[in-house]
FIZAGU-866640 format. One record per residue (C-alpha): residue number from 1; residue in three letters; x negated, y, z negated. Coordinates in Angstrom, 2 decimals. Each point is the difference from the previous one (the first is absolute). Example, Ala and Ser with C-alpha at 12.3 -4.5 7.8 and 13.67 -1.06 7.14 Angstrom:
! residues 2
R   papa   sese        c1        c2        c3
R      1    Ala    -12.30     -4.50     -7.80
R      2    Ser     -1.37      3.44      0.66
END
This chain:
! residues 343
R   papa   sese        c1        c2        c3
R      1    Met   -118.99     92.37    -65.71
R      2    Met      2.54      2.83     -0.13
R      3    Asn     -1.18      3.53     -0.67
R      4    Val      0.65      1.47     -3.45
R      5    Phe      3.29      1.67      1.01
R      6    Gln      1.37     -3.11      1.71
R      7    Leu     -1.02     -2.18     -2.93
R      8    Thr      1.61      2.38     -2.49
R      9    Arg      3.27     -0.11      1.94
R     10    Ala     -0.11     -3.79      0.37
R     11    Leu     -0.41     -0.34     -3.77
R     12    Val      2.71      2.56     -0.79
R     13    Asp      2.46     -1.84      2.25
R     14    Ile     -0.32     -3.14     -2.16
R     15    Glu      2.27      0.34     -3.04
R     16    Ser     -2.04     -0.78     -3.12
R     17    Ile      1.89      1.36     -2.98
R     18    Thr     -1.47     -1.42     -3.21
R     19    Asn      0.62     -3.77     -0.27
R     20    His      0.49     -0.22      3.78
R     21    Glu     -3.61      0.31      1.17
R     22    Glu     -0.27     -3.40      1.71
R     23    Ala      0.58      1.25      3.55
R     24    Val     -2.50      2.85     -0.18
R     25    Gly     -2.48     -2.32     -1.71
R     26    Ser      0.33     -2.49      2.86
R     27    Phe     -0.52      2.80      2.53
R     28    Leu     -3.15      1.15     -1.78
R     29    Phe     -1.28     -3.56     -0.32
R     30    Ala      0.39     -0.51      3.76
R     31    Thr     -1.52      3.40      0.84
R     32    Leu     -3.02     -0.53     -2.23
R     33    Thr     -0.43     -3.62      1.11
R     34    Asp     -0.36      1.28      3.56
R     35    Leu     -2.59      2.56     -1.11
R     36    Ala     -1.87     -2.55     -2.13
R     37    Ala     -0.11     -2.52      2.84
R     38    Arg     -1.85      2.52      2.16
R     39    Thr     -2.36      1.18     -2.75
R     40    Ala     -0.90     -3.09     -2.06
R     41    Gly      2.21      0.90     -2.92
R     42    Ser      2.58     -1.92     -2.00
R     43    Val      3.55      0.71     -1.16
R     44    Glu      2.16     -1.64     -2.65
R     45    Arg      3.42      0.20     -1.55
R     46    Cys     -0.35      0.35     -3.78
R     47    Pro      3.22     -1.24     -1.66
R     48    Val      1.71      2.25     -2.55
R     49    Glu      3.39     -1.75     -0.29
R     50    Ala      2.50     -1.69      2.32
R     51    His      0.06      1.76      3.41
R     52    Arg     -2.41      2.67     -1.26
R     53    Phe     -3.74      0.10      0.63
R     54    Asn     -2.90      2.39      0.25
R     55    Val     -2.12      0.06      3.15
R     56    Phe     -3.80     -0.01     -0.39
R     57    Ala     -2.44      0.29      2.90
R     58    Arg     -3.75     -0.10     -0.43
R     59    Trp     -3.14      0.38      2.05
R     60    Gly     -2.96     -1.45     -1.86
R     61    Asp     -0.17      0.33     -3.79
R     62    Pro      2.21      3.00     -0.84
R     63    Ile     -1.81      2.74     -1.90
R     64    Val      2.66      2.59      0.93
R     65    Thr      3.72     -0.78      0.23
R     66    Leu      2.54      2.36      1.55
R     67    Ser      3.45     -0.59     -1.44
R     68    Thr      3.55      1.30     -0.09
R     69    His      3.53     -1.38     -0.26
R     70    Thr      2.42     -1.43      2.56
R     71    Asp      3.31      0.64     -1.80
R     72    Thr      2.19      3.09      0.24
R     73    Val      2.88      1.54     -1.91
R     74    Pro      3.55     -0.12      1.41
R     75    Pro      1.73      0.90      2.19
R     76    Phe     -1.68     -1.40      3.10
R     77    Phe     -0.03      2.08      3.18
R     78    Gly     -2.11     -0.49      3.10
R     79    Ser     -2.66      2.08      1.66
R     80    His     -0.20      2.78      2.51
R     81    Glu     -2.72      2.48      0.84
R     82    Asp     -0.57      3.45      1.37
R     83    Ser     -3.15      1.90      0.87
R     84    Glu     -0.87      0.58     -3.66
R     85    Phe      1.42     -2.84     -2.14
R     86    Val      0.90     -3.67     -0.18
R     87    Trp      3.33     -0.25     -1.84
R     88    Gly      1.74     -2.83     -1.84
R     89    Arg      0.18     -1.87     -3.27
R     90    Gly     -3.50     -0.85     -1.13
R     91    Ser     -1.69      2.21      2.57
R     92    Thr     -1.86      1.83     -2.74
R     93    Asp      0.49     -2.48     -2.88
R     94    Ala     -1.86     -2.04      1.06
R     95    Lys      0.20     -1.47      3.52
R     96    Gly     -1.89      2.82      1.67
R     97    Ile     -2.72     -0.70     -2.55
R     98    Ile     -0.04     -3.70      0.97
R     99    Ala     -0.39      0.99      3.66
R    100    Ser     -2.82      2.41     -0.83
R    101    Met     -1.81     -2.64     -2.05
R    102    Ile      0.25     -2.60      2.78
R    103    Ser     -1.21      2.55      2.55
R    104    Ala     -2.92      0.87     -2.30
R    105    Ala     -0.83     -3.71     -0.26
R    106    Glu     -0.13     -0.24      3.79
R    107    Lys     -2.43      2.90      0.14
R    108    Leu     -2.20     -1.49     -2.72
R    109    Leu     -0.15     -3.29      1.86
R    110    Ala     -0.76      1.73      3.29
R    111    Glu     -3.03      1.56     -1.71
R    112    Gly     -1.12     -3.39     -1.30
R    113    Ile      0.94      0.76     -3.61
R    114    Arg      1.28     -2.91     -2.10
R    115    Asn      0.39     -1.05     -3.65
R    116    Phe      3.35      1.69     -0.48
R    117    Gly      3.60     -1.09     -0.32
R    118    Leu      3.60      1.11      0.49
R    119    Leu      2.57     -0.85     -2.69
R    120    Phe      3.68      0.80      0.50
R    121    Val      2.20     -0.76     -3.00
R    122    Val      3.71     -0.30     -0.79
R    123    Gly      2.07      1.64     -2.70
R    124    Glu     -1.71      3.30     -0.74
R    125    Glu      3.28      1.93      0.04
R    126    Arg      1.49     -2.14     -2.77
R    127    Asn     -2.47     -1.74     -2.32
R    128    Ser     -3.36     -0.44      1.79
R    129    Ala      0.61     -3.75      0.31
R    130    Gly     -2.45     -0.33      2.89
R    131    Ala     -2.79      1.96     -1.67
R    132    Leu      0.43     -1.97     -3.23
R    133    Ala     -0.24     -3.26      1.96
R    134    Ala     -3.12      1.28      1.80
R    135    Ala     -1.54      0.95     -3.34
R    136    Arg      0.23     -3.65     -1.03
R    137    Asp     -1.86     -1.03      3.17
R    138    Pro     -2.86      2.46      0.64
R    139    Arg     -2.43     -0.55      2.86
R    140    Gly     -3.13      1.74     -1.23
R    141    Ser      0.65      3.44      1.46
R    142    Arg     -1.89      2.82     -1.74
R    143    Phe      2.10      2.90      1.33
R    144    Leu      3.74      0.35      0.63
R    145    Ile      1.27      2.78      2.29
R    146    Asn      3.71      0.18     -0.78
R    147    Gly      2.32      1.86      2.36
R    148    Glu      2.86      2.27     -1.02
R    149    Pro      1.17      3.28      1.58
R    150    Thr     -2.36      2.69     -1.35
R    151    Gly     -0.42      2.21      3.07
R    152    Asn     -3.37     -1.71      0.57
R    153    Lys     -1.34      1.48     -3.22
R    154    Leu     -1.89     -2.20     -2.44
R    155    Val      1.91     -0.34     -3.27
R    156    Leu     -1.95      0.83     -3.16
R    157    Ala      2.87     -0.59     -2.43
R    158    Ala      3.49     -1.54      0.08
R    159    Lys      2.76      0.12     -2.59
R    160    Gly      1.18     -3.16     -1.69
R    161    Ile      3.58     -1.12     -0.47
R    162    Leu      2.00     -1.10     -3.04
R    163    Arg      3.48     -1.47      0.64
R    164    Tyr      2.77     -0.71     -2.48
R    165    Glu      3.43     -1.55      0.02
R    166    Val      2.25      1.57     -2.64
R    167    Glu      3.18     -1.85     -1.02
R    168    Ala      2.81      1.02     -2.34
R    169    Ser      2.80     -2.20     -1.36
R    170    Gly      3.52      0.97     -1.09
R    171    Lys      3.51     -1.38     -0.48
R    172    Leu      2.78     -0.20      2.57
R    173    Ala      3.25      1.86     -0.69
R    174    His      2.82      1.82      1.78
R    175    Ser     -1.10      3.55      0.69
R    176    Ala      3.24      1.30     -1.56
R    177    Tyr     -1.30     -1.35     -3.33
R    178    Pro     -3.72      0.76     -0.02
R    179    Glu     -0.15     -0.48     -3.76
R    180    Leu      0.48     -3.73      0.60
R    181    Gly     -3.09     -0.28      2.18
R    182    Glu     -3.58      1.18      0.23
R    183    Ser     -1.30      1.61      3.19
R    184    Ala     -3.26     -1.46      1.22
R    185    Ile     -0.25      2.80      2.56
R    186    Asp      0.17      2.68     -2.72
R    187    Lys     -2.78     -1.78     -1.90
R    188    Leu     -2.09     -0.29      3.16
R    189    Leu      0.48      3.68      0.84
R    190    Asp     -1.10      0.97     -3.52
R    191    Ala     -3.10     -2.16      0.36
R    192    Leu     -0.81      1.47      3.42
R    193    Gln      0.37      3.51     -1.35
R    194    Glu     -2.67     -0.78     -2.62
R    195    Ile     -2.20     -1.73      2.60
R    196    Arg      0.06      3.12      2.16
R    197    Lys     -1.48      1.95     -2.94
R    198    Ile     -3.07     -2.25     -0.29
R    199    Pro     -3.21      2.07      0.34
R    200    Leu     -1.99     -1.31      2.95
R    201    Pro     -3.81      0.02      0.21
R    202    Gln     -1.89      1.91      2.65
R    203    Asp     -3.43     -0.25      1.58
R    204    Glu     -2.30      2.62      1.46
R    205    Leu     -0.24     -1.82      3.33
R    206    Leu      3.37     -1.78      0.20
R    207    Gly      2.18      2.69     -1.53
R    208    Arg      3.07     -0.73     -2.14
R    209    Ser      1.68     -3.37     -0.37
R    210    Ser      3.58     -0.19      1.28
R    211    Leu      3.11     -1.96     -1.02
R    212    Asn      2.79     -1.14      2.29
R    213    Ile      3.29     -1.63     -1.03
R    214    Gly      0.50     -1.88      3.24
R    215    Val      2.97     -2.29     -0.67
R    216    Ile      3.02      0.22     -2.33
R    217    Ser      2.72     -2.63     -0.04
R    218    Gly      2.79     -1.16     -2.30
R    219    Gly      3.69     -0.15     -0.72
R    220    His      2.97     -1.69      1.67
R    221    Ala      2.67      2.64      0.67
R    222    Pro      0.81      3.58     -1.01
R    223    Asn      2.70     -1.20     -2.42
R    224    Val     -2.25     -2.53     -1.78
R    225    Ile     -2.46      0.79     -2.80
R    226    Pro     -3.28     -1.51      1.37
R    227    Asp     -1.72     -2.78     -1.89
R    228    Ala     -3.33      0.09      1.93
R    229    Ala     -2.16      2.57      1.76
R    230    Arg     -3.57      0.07      1.24
R    231    Ala     -2.55      2.29      1.59
R    232    Glu     -3.32     -0.48      1.79
R    233    Ile     -2.73      2.53     -0.67
R    234    Ser     -3.35      0.62      1.70
R    235    Ile     -2.74      2.12     -1.53
R    236    Arg     -2.98      1.06      2.13
R    237    Val     -2.76      0.03     -2.58
R    238    Ala     -2.88      2.46      0.19
R    239    Gly     -1.50     -0.71     -3.42
R    240    Ser      0.32     -2.38     -2.95
R    241    Gln      3.16     -2.12     -0.06
R    242    Asp     -0.12     -0.76     -3.74
R    243    Ala      1.79      3.18     -1.13
R    244    Ile      2.68     -0.54      2.67
R    245    Arg      0.70     -3.52     -1.25
R    246    Glu      0.34      1.19     -3.59
R    247    Ala      2.30      2.87      1.03
R    248    Met      2.15     -2.37      2.08
R    249    Thr      0.56     -2.23     -3.02
R    250    Arg      1.07      2.98     -2.10
R    251    Ala      2.28      1.34      2.73
R    252    Val      2.08     -3.17      0.32
R    253    Thr      0.09     -1.11     -3.66
R    254    Gly      3.62     -0.35     -1.14
R    255    Arg      1.28      0.68      3.51
R    256    Ala     -1.39     -2.57      2.44
R    257    Gln     -2.81     -2.45      0.69
R    258    Ala     -2.98      0.84      2.23
R    259    Arg     -1.98     -2.74      1.75
R    260    Glu     -3.28      0.73      1.74
R    261    Val      0.00     -1.80      3.36
R    262    Leu     -3.15      1.34      1.69
R    263    Phe     -3.15      1.88     -0.82
R    264    Ile     -2.73      0.95      2.45
R    265    Pro     -2.72      2.24     -1.47
R    266    Pro     -1.31      3.20      1.58
R    267    Met     -3.03     -0.60      2.22
R    268    Arg     -3.26      1.85      0.68
R    269    Phe     -2.09     -0.54      3.12
R    270    Asp     -3.53      0.90      1.08
R    271    Pro     -0.58      2.53      2.79
R    272    Ile     -1.72     -0.71      3.31
R    273    Asp     -2.14      2.68      1.62
R    274    Gly      1.56      1.67      3.02
R    275    Leu      3.65     -0.81     -0.82
R    276    Ala      2.53      2.58     -1.20
R    277    Ser      1.64     -1.07     -3.26
R    278    Thr      3.33      0.28     -1.80
R    279    Ala      2.01     -1.25     -2.98
R    280    Val      3.35     -1.77      0.41
R    281    Ser      3.07     -0.62     -2.14
R    282    Phe      0.93     -3.41      1.39
R    283    Thr     -1.23     -3.44     -0.99
R    284    Thr     -1.48     -2.70      2.22
R    285    Asp     -1.13     -3.63      0.06
R    286    Val     -3.46      1.01     -1.22
R    287    Pro      0.60     -0.68     -3.73
R    288    Ala      1.48     -3.42      0.85
R    289    Phe     -3.24     -0.96      1.75
R    290    Ala     -1.82      0.73     -3.30
R    291    Asn     -3.32      0.45      1.84
R    292    Thr      0.00     -3.69      1.02
R    293    Trp     -0.52      1.05      3.63
R    294    Gly     -2.60      2.60     -0.89
R    295    Glu     -0.28      3.66     -0.84
R    296    Pro      3.15      1.68      1.35
R    297    Phe      0.43      3.01      2.26
R    298    Leu      3.37      1.43      1.08
R    299    Ile      0.62      1.84      3.28
R    300    Gly      2.31     -0.08      3.01
R    301    Pro      1.80      1.99      2.70
R    302    Gly      3.45      1.55     -0.44
R    303    Ser      1.85      1.88     -2.70
R    304    Ile      1.61     -1.54     -3.07
R    305    His      2.59      2.79      0.20
R    306    Val      1.72     -1.66      2.96
R    307    Ala     -0.55     -3.59     -1.14
R    308    His      3.23     -1.70     -1.20
R    309    Thr      2.10      2.58      1.87
R    310    Leu      2.05     -0.06      3.20
R    311    Glu     -2.57      2.40      1.47
R    312    Glu     -2.93     -2.39     -0.45
R    313    Arg     -2.70      0.63      2.58
R    314    Val     -3.77     -0.02      0.34
R    315    Pro     -2.06      2.51      2.01
R    316    Lys     -1.74     -1.60      2.96
R    317    Lys     -3.01      2.21     -0.62
R    318    Glu     -0.36     -1.42     -3.53
R    319    Leu      0.30     -3.60      1.24
R    320    Leu     -2.94      0.58      2.33
R    321    Glu     -1.96      1.78     -2.73
R    322    Ala      0.67     -2.88     -2.39
R    323    Val     -1.51     -2.52      2.42
R    324    Glu     -3.28      1.91     -0.11
R    325    Ile      0.20      0.60     -3.75
R    326    Tyr      0.51     -3.69     -0.76
R    327    Lys     -2.80     -1.00      2.38
R    328    Asp     -2.40      2.54     -1.48
R    329    Met      0.91     -0.87     -3.60
R    330    Ala     -0.51     -3.70      0.63
R    331    Thr     -3.33      0.66      1.72
R    332    Gln     -1.19      2.20     -2.86
R    333    Leu      1.08     -2.45     -2.71
R    334    Leu     -1.52     -2.97      1.83
R    335    Ala     -3.32      1.86     -0.02
R    336    Arg      0.01      0.37     -3.78
R    337    Pro     -2.48     -2.33     -1.69
R    338    Ala      1.51     -2.56     -2.37
R    339    Glu     -1.80      1.51     -3.00
R    340    Ala      1.79      3.34      0.60
R    341    Leu      3.24     -1.56     -1.19
R    342    Arg     -1.58     -1.15     -3.27
R    343    Ser     -1.80      3.25     -0.83
END
C-alpha cells in the first residue's frame, strides 16, 4: 500500500469532478480490494446511478464507519508536492482525507482491531447523492466519522444552507422604445435589492448567517429590453430558517418568483475528550445521512479556506496527524458499550 502522501497524490491525479467519479471509485475499489484480501475484509460497489457508485469496505460488523466524498469541484488540476504540502484539486477536499482514513484502517488492522468500515461517497459537492443513497441502505454502524477539512479540529457546530432560484419575467422590445416592453432585469434587480435587506439570524457559536448572490443571468443584447432574468442565491444559515423564508416571499412579491431548491439545517455535534474543537460555516454530507450510519462526528486535515481554489493544498503534517486521530477515534468509539448510545 502507498504511504499517505503517495495515496493522496494518486487520488488527486484522477479527475473526479462531480458526476465523473467512476474512475476514482474504480481506483478505490481496487485499492481496498487488495487491502481486504490480505486482512479478511470485504469491499463492494454501492450503485447510486449510471456510472456512479459509492465504495464500502468492511472488516467484521461495522460499529464505526469512516466516510468522506470522492468528488471535487472544477477545474481539475493534478498534484505536486513540496516539503510542507501536497497540492492539487481535492488534496484537502477531500482526497487527502480519504488517504488518511485508509492509512488509519491499515493501522487498526495491524493492531488486530476490526468491526469498522470505510465508506466513500459521490456527489457531496452538488447534492449529496451518494450520502442520500447510503442513507437508504444502512449497514448497522453506530458511529459515523465524516471527513471534511477542519484543521484536524472536531466540529461542534456547522451552519446550514438555504438555496433559492429567483426568476423575473418581462416583455421584449427595442431598447429605443422601452415603453413598449418590460425589463425582467430591472424587476430582478429590484427584488435582489430587497433580498439583500433581509435580516439574517445569528447564533452564539456559529455567528451571523450570510447571504451570497452567486449567479445572475438574463437578457439577449444591449439594444433589447430583456424578457427573462434569473439569479441563484445561497444563504448560510446559523439559526432558524422560517423568518428567512417569510422575508424572501415578501421581498420578491410583485417583482419576481423565488423557488427554494435546497435546505440543509444547521448541525450540532458532541465533543470527544482530548480533541480541539471548532465551529464551521460550510455544510457537509452529514445531514443527508440522517443518522442512518450512526451518531456523526466531523473532522479532517486541511483548511477550507484553500478548498475550491487554485491554491488548494493540504499540510503533510496534518495528513499524518489525521491518520492517528482517525485511528484513535475509531478505537475509542469501538470501546463504547452499546447502552451508551441509548442513554
